[in-house]
N, C-alpha and C positions, 0 to 999 in steps of 0.2 A: 682253577675253578672260577667261573664267572659268577659274580653276585648281582651285577646290574649292568645295563647299557643305557646311558642317559645322554641327552642331547646337549646339555650345558656342562662346561668344564667345572663351573662352580659347584654344581650338584655332585659331580664325581669327586671333587676334592673333599667336600663335606662328608661324603660317604666313606671315603678312604680314611679320613681322620676318625670318624665314629668307629669304624672297624678296628683301627689300630688301638683305640682306647680300650677295646674289649680284648686286646691281645691277639688279634688276627694278623697274619702277615699280608696285609692288604697293599695294593698298588694300583695305579691306573695304567692299563696297557696302552702301548703306542697305537694310535689309530692312523690308518692310511688316509690319504687325501680323499679317497673315494668313499670312505666310511665316515659318516657324519656323527657317529656316536662315540662316547667316551666309555670304555669298558673297565669296570671296577672288578678286580680279581683278587683272589687270595691264593697263596701257594708259593712255589710249586711243592708237590708232594712226591715222595719216592715211589709210591705204588698206589694202586686203585683202592686198596683197603684203607690206607691212611687218608686218602681223599674222601672216601665215603664217610669215614668217621667225622671229618671236619664238616662235610656237607650236613650230617645229622645235627651237629652242634649249631651250625648256621640256621638251620630250619627251626631249631628250638629257640633261637634268638629272634625269630620273626623274618628271616630272609628267605629268598627263593632261589638258591644257587643252582647252577648248571655245571656239571663236571665236564671239562673240556680236555681232550687229549692232544 
């Protein structure tokens, strides 16, 4: 599940650390050379139901996550 796509690695690192402090399994996804954004994600989740539950929790915490398959 993607939480953000930012253009600066420092911003992505800060967001990953903030999410980890809140007990989210956060990481920065590898970005290809053609993609100039750093993708902050949480997961993976075994099924859509589990992902949707985490999405609801992230929204409650003020994030705007996107479920990615």
